C-alpha positions as CSV (number, residue, x, y, z in Angstrom):
1,M,113.7,-140.1,-143.0
2,R,110.9,-141.7,-145.0
3,F,110.0,-140.3,-148.4
4,H,106.5,-140.1,-150.0
5,R,106.0,-142.1,-153.2
6,A,105.9,-139.0,-155.3
7,E,109.2,-137.8,-153.8
8,A,110.8,-141.2,-154.4
9,A,109.7,-141.1,-158.0
10,F,111.2,-137.6,-158.3
11,F,114.6,-138.8,-157.0
12,V,114.6,-141.7,-159.5
13,F,113.8,-139.1,-162.3
14,I,116.8,-137.0,-161.1
15,A,119.1,-140.0,-160.9
16,L,118.2,-140.9,-164.5
17,I,118.9,-137.4,-165.7
18,L,122.3,-137.4,-163.9
19,T,123.2,-140.8,-165.3
20,A,122.4,-139.6,-168.8
21,A,124.6,-136.5,-168.3
22,L,127.5,-138.6,-167.1
23,A,127.1,-140.9,-170.1
24,I,127.2,-137.9,-172.4
25,F,130.3,-136.5,-170.8
26,Y,131.9,-140.0,-171.1
27,A,131.1,-140.1,-174.8
28,W,132.5,-136.7,-175.2
29,S,135.8,-137.7,-173.6
30,L,136.0,-140.7,-176.0
31,V,135.7,-138.6,-179.1
32,E,138.0,-135.8,-177.7
33,G,141.2,-137.8,-178.5
34,P,140.3,-138.7,-182.1
35,A,139.4,-135.1,-182.9
36,D,143.0,-134.2,-182.2
37,A,144.7,-137.3,-183.6
38,L,142.8,-138.1,-186.8
39,Y,143.0,-135.6,-189.7
40,M,141.0,-137.4,-192.3
41,P,139.0,-135.1,-194.6
42,G,135.7,-134.1,-193.0
43,R,136.3,-136.3,-190.0
44,V,137.7,-133.6,-187.8
45,E,134.9,-131.2,-188.5
46,S,132.3,-133.9,-187.8
47,I,133.9,-134.8,-184.5
48,A,134.2,-131.2,-183.5
49,V,130.5,-130.6,-184.1
50,L,129.6,-133.7,-182.2
51,Q,131.7,-132.5,-179.2
52,K,129.9,-129.1,-179.2
53,L,126.5,-130.9,-179.4
54,L,127.4,-133.1,-176.5
55,L,128.5,-130.2,-174.5
56,V,125.3,-128.2,-175.1
57,T,123.2,-131.3,-174.3
58,A,125.1,-131.7,-171.0
59,V,124.6,-128.1,-170.1
60,M,120.8,-128.5,-170.8
61,L,120.6,-131.6,-168.6
62,T,122.5,-129.8,-165.8
63,G,120.0,-127.0,-166.1
64,T,117.1,-129.4,-165.9
65,L,118.6,-131.0,-162.9
66,L,119.0,-127.7,-161.1
67,F,115.5,-126.7,-162.1
68,G,114.1,-129.9,-160.7
69,M,116.0,-129.6,-157.4
70,F,115.3,-126.0,-156.7
71,F,111.8,-125.5,-158.2
72,I,109.9,-128.8,-158.8
73,F,111.0,-130.7,-155.7
74,P,110.1,-127.9,-153.2
75,Q,106.6,-127.7,-154.7
76,I,106.1,-131.5,-154.5
77,R,107.4,-131.4,-150.9
78,T,104.9,-128.7,-150.0
79,Q,102.0,-130.6,-151.5
80,V,103.0,-133.8,-149.7
81,K,103.1,-132.0,-146.4
82,E,99.7,-130.4,-146.9
83,G,98.2,-133.7,-148.0
84,G,99.8,-135.5,-145.0
85,K,98.5,-132.8,-142.6
86,L,95.0,-133.1,-144.1
87,R,95.1,-136.9,-143.7
88,E,96.3,-136.6,-140.1
89,M,93.6,-134.1,-139.2
90,T,90.9,-136.3,-140.8
91,A,92.2,-139.4,-139.0
92,S,92.3,-137.5,-135.8
93,L,88.8,-136.3,-136.2
94,S,87.6,-139.8,-137.2
95,A,89.4,-141.4,-134.2
96,R,87.4,-139.1,-131.8
97,S,84.3,-140.9,-133.0
98,R,85.7,-144.3,-132.0
99,N,86.8,-143.4,-128.5
100,L,84.8,-142.7,-125.3
101,E,83.1,-139.8,-127.0
102,Q,81.5,-142.0,-129.6
103,A,78.0,-141.5,-128.3
104,A,78.4,-137.8,-127.7
105,L,79.7,-137.1,-131.3
106,T,77.5,-139.4,-133.4
107,D,73.9,-139.1,-134.4
108,G,72.2,-142.2,-133.1
109,L,69.6,-142.4,-135.8
110,T,71.7,-142.0,-139.0
111,G,75.2,-142.9,-137.7
112,M,76.5,-139.6,-139.1
113,Q,78.5,-137.1,-137.0
114,N,76.3,-134.8,-135.0
115,R,76.2,-131.0,-134.4
116,R,78.9,-131.1,-131.7
117,Y,81.3,-132.9,-133.9
118,F,80.5,-130.6,-136.8
119,D,81.2,-127.4,-134.8
120,D,84.6,-128.7,-133.6
121,A,85.6,-130.0,-137.1
122,L,84.6,-126.7,-138.9
123,K,86.8,-124.7,-136.5
124,E,89.7,-127.0,-137.0
125,Y,89.4,-127.0,-140.8
126,L,89.2,-123.2,-140.9
127,Q,92.3,-122.9,-138.7
128,E,94.3,-125.3,-140.8
129,F,93.2,-124.1,-144.2
130,R,93.9,-120.5,-143.2
131,R,97.5,-121.6,-142.6
132,I,97.9,-123.3,-146.0
133,D,95.7,-120.8,-147.9
134,R,93.3,-123.2,-149.5
135,P,89.5,-122.8,-150.0
136,V,86.8,-124.3,-147.7
137,G,83.2,-124.7,-148.8
138,L,80.1,-125.3,-146.6
139,M,76.7,-126.9,-147.6
140,I,73.7,-126.7,-145.4
141,L,70.9,-129.0,-146.6
142,D,67.3,-129.2,-145.4
143,L,64.6,-131.6,-146.4
144,D,61.5,-129.8,-147.8
145,H,58.2,-130.2,-146.0
146,F,59.6,-132.9,-143.8
147,K,57.0,-132.3,-141.1
148,Q,54.3,-133.4,-143.5
149,V,56.1,-136.8,-143.8
150,N,56.0,-137.3,-140.1
151,D,52.4,-136.0,-139.8
152,T,51.1,-138.1,-142.7
153,Y,53.1,-141.4,-142.5
154,G,54.4,-141.3,-138.9
155,H,57.7,-140.9,-137.2
156,D,59.0,-144.3,-138.2
157,A,58.6,-143.4,-141.8
158,G,60.3,-140.1,-141.2
159,D,63.2,-141.9,-139.5
160,E,63.6,-144.1,-142.5
161,V,63.7,-141.1,-144.8
162,L,66.5,-139.5,-142.7
163,R,68.5,-142.7,-142.8
164,S,68.2,-143.0,-146.5
165,V,69.2,-139.4,-147.1
166,A,72.2,-139.8,-144.8
167,K,73.3,-142.8,-146.7
168,C,73.0,-141.0,-150.0
169,L,75.0,-138.0,-148.7
170,K,77.8,-140.2,-147.3
171,S,78.1,-142.1,-150.6
172,M,78.6,-138.9,-152.5
173,T,81.3,-137.3,-150.3
174,R,85.1,-137.7,-150.1
175,Y,87.0,-139.2,-147.2
176,H,88.1,-135.8,-145.9
177,D,84.7,-134.1,-146.2
178,V,82.8,-133.7,-142.9
179,V,79.2,-134.8,-143.2
180,A,76.9,-134.3,-140.2
181,R,73.3,-134.2,-139.2
182,L,72.7,-131.0,-137.3
183,G,69.3,-131.9,-136.0
184,G,65.8,-132.7,-137.3
185,E,65.9,-132.7,-141.1
186,E,69.0,-130.5,-141.4
187,F,72.4,-131.7,-142.6
188,A,75.7,-129.9,-143.2
189,I,78.9,-130.8,-145.2
190,V,82.3,-129.2,-144.9
191,V,83.9,-129.4,-148.3
192,P,87.6,-128.4,-148.6
193,N,89.6,-127.7,-151.8
194,M,86.7,-126.6,-154.1
195,D,85.9,-123.3,-155.7
196,I,82.3,-122.0,-155.6
197,E,81.4,-123.3,-159.1
198,L,82.5,-126.8,-158.4
199,L,80.9,-126.7,-155.0
200,H,77.6,-125.6,-156.7
201,R,77.8,-128.5,-159.1
202,V,78.4,-131.1,-156.4
203,A,75.6,-129.7,-154.3
204,D,73.2,-129.8,-157.2
205,R,74.2,-133.5,-157.9
206,M,73.3,-134.3,-154.3
207,R,70.0,-132.5,-154.5
208,K,69.1,-134.4,-157.6
209,A,70.2,-137.7,-156.0
210,I,68.0,-137.1,-153.0
211,A,65.0,-136.2,-155.2
212,S,65.5,-139.5,-157.1
213,L,65.4,-141.6,-154.0
214,S,62.5,-144.0,-153.7
215,I,62.1,-144.8,-150.0
216,E,59.9,-147.7,-149.1
217,T,58.4,-147.7,-145.6
218,S,55.4,-149.7,-144.4
219,G,54.4,-150.5,-148.0
220,T,54.6,-146.9,-149.1
221,Q,57.0,-145.3,-151.5
222,L,58.1,-141.9,-150.4
223,N,60.0,-139.2,-152.3
224,V,61.5,-136.1,-150.8
225,T,63.3,-133.0,-152.1
226,S,65.9,-130.7,-150.5
227,S,67.0,-127.1,-150.4
228,V,70.7,-126.3,-150.1
229,G,72.6,-123.2,-149.1
230,L,76.2,-122.8,-150.0
231,A,79.1,-120.5,-148.9
232,L,82.8,-120.3,-149.7
233,W,84.9,-119.2,-146.7
234,D,86.4,-115.7,-147.2
235,K,89.4,-116.6,-144.9
236,E,88.5,-113.8,-142.5
237,E,85.2,-114.8,-141.0
238,T,84.8,-117.0,-137.9
239,A,83.2,-120.4,-138.1
240,E,80.0,-119.0,-136.7
241,E,79.9,-116.2,-139.3
242,F,80.7,-118.7,-142.1
243,Y,77.8,-120.9,-140.9
244,R,75.3,-118.0,-140.7
245,R,76.2,-117.0,-144.3
246,A,75.5,-120.5,-145.6
247,D,72.3,-120.6,-143.6
248,K,71.1,-117.4,-145.2
249,Q,71.5,-119.0,-148.6
250,L,69.5,-122.0,-147.4
251,Y,66.7,-119.6,-146.4
252,E,67.0,-118.0,-149.8
253,A,66.6,-121.4,-151.5
254,K,63.4,-122.0,-149.6
255,R,62.1,-118.5,-150.3
256,Q,62.6,-119.1,-154.0
257,G,60.4,-122.2,-154.0
258,R,62.6,-125.0,-152.4
259,N,64.2,-128.0,-154.2
260,R,67.1,-125.8,-155.3
261,V,70.7,-124.7,-154.5
262,C,71.6,-121.1,-153.6
263,A,75.0,-119.7,-153.2
């Protein structure tokens, strides 16, 4: 059986505590004899106090040992299992993009995952995070007035904008986030293990990063903005219901004037 690094460190910690307890008991046994044999004034009382102190310390260390074994270690073990499951699921999803389904699951223009991959990944994440009772967030991002970019500067310029935005999004996400281009100028990100406040801050940083991009194409500098809709999974709704709720927030962000985040 292989142990995680955190588990190995825990066992070292326990071993040190146990060693200290044994050393204290050994010291106690050494002074036990003189306490009975030597009757010098004040010496007997000092040794007796020392024996009591050592005994109390040993009891405390034993309690610490039991607390660690039956409370701390189970929590560490659970966290390790959850983290391992998440890494395995992420690796499994990523591997699917490298096999024979590469073309079917990847957006050819940006190199991101596509809508088909996103739909499958969202369902798998919700199933797993329902089991471990952890939060899952969803961002749906749409570039504002993107049609005007294509109409004014051409589709080559529009493609360069999409590639630049995709690169920006991928650079700002974690290894287990799912980042996909759903089609056209719309992107989606599955973000596990965040509450709604943190999710909103992350989404707003992405919005500002996109707005600060200076995209050069055919000698022209282009700037774009984005609107973002957020939702935090309620642990009851389906993937389709979850997506529709985030999509409604995207619509609300556009209704309020675009270039903003709504949750």
